[in-house]
N, C-alpha and C positions, 0 to 999 in steps of 0.2 A: 812314509817319508820318502822324499824325492832324493834320489842320489845322483842320477844323471838325467838330464843336465843339472848341475848344482844350483841350489837356490841363489847363491850369490851371483852366479852367471846370469840367471833369469832376471834378477833384480837390476844388474848392469844393463841388460838389453832393453828393459823398460825405461830406464832413466835416459833422458835426452834433453838437450837445450838448457842445461843447467838445472833441470828438474831431477831431484833424487827420489826414485821410487822407493816404496817401503814394502815390507813383507805383506802388510794388509792389502796394498794395491795389487801385488802379485796375486794374492789369493782371489781377489774380486775378478781380475782379468781372466785368470785361469778358469774360475767357475763359470763365468759368462760364455767363454769360448767352448767349454765342455758341454754346456747346455745347447749351444748352437750345433755342435757336432752330433749330439743325441738326436735333435730335431731333424737334422739333415739326413740321418740314416734310418729314420723311422723305425727305430727299435731293432734294426738289423745289427748283426755282430760286425765289429771293425775288423779290418785285415789283421792277420797275425794275432788275433784275440787281444788287441791292445785295448786299454781302457781309455775312455775319452779325456781323462785328465792327463794321461801320458801324452796323448797326441797334442793336446793343447799346449803342454810345456815344451814339446819338441818344436811346435810352431813358433813359439816365442823365442826359443833358442836359435832358430834359424832366421828370425827377423820377419817372419810372415805375419805376425800378430804385434800390434803395438798398443800402447795405452794412449787414448785420446781424452782430452778434457772436453767435457760437455758444455 
């Protein structure tokens, strides 16, 4: 379970322009970004032994990752 950053905070960050993000959308965005992080590191361990999902959530909280409509 994610405690920091809070799930509600992450959902609020993904919500934009009158679009309210859902928990499902948050899960999809985090999973896609975590896969990208794993591929970029080529199986190497992340700094501070962080998990890819933690890094993805922190990136969303900082505003580095957004949800884009296809």
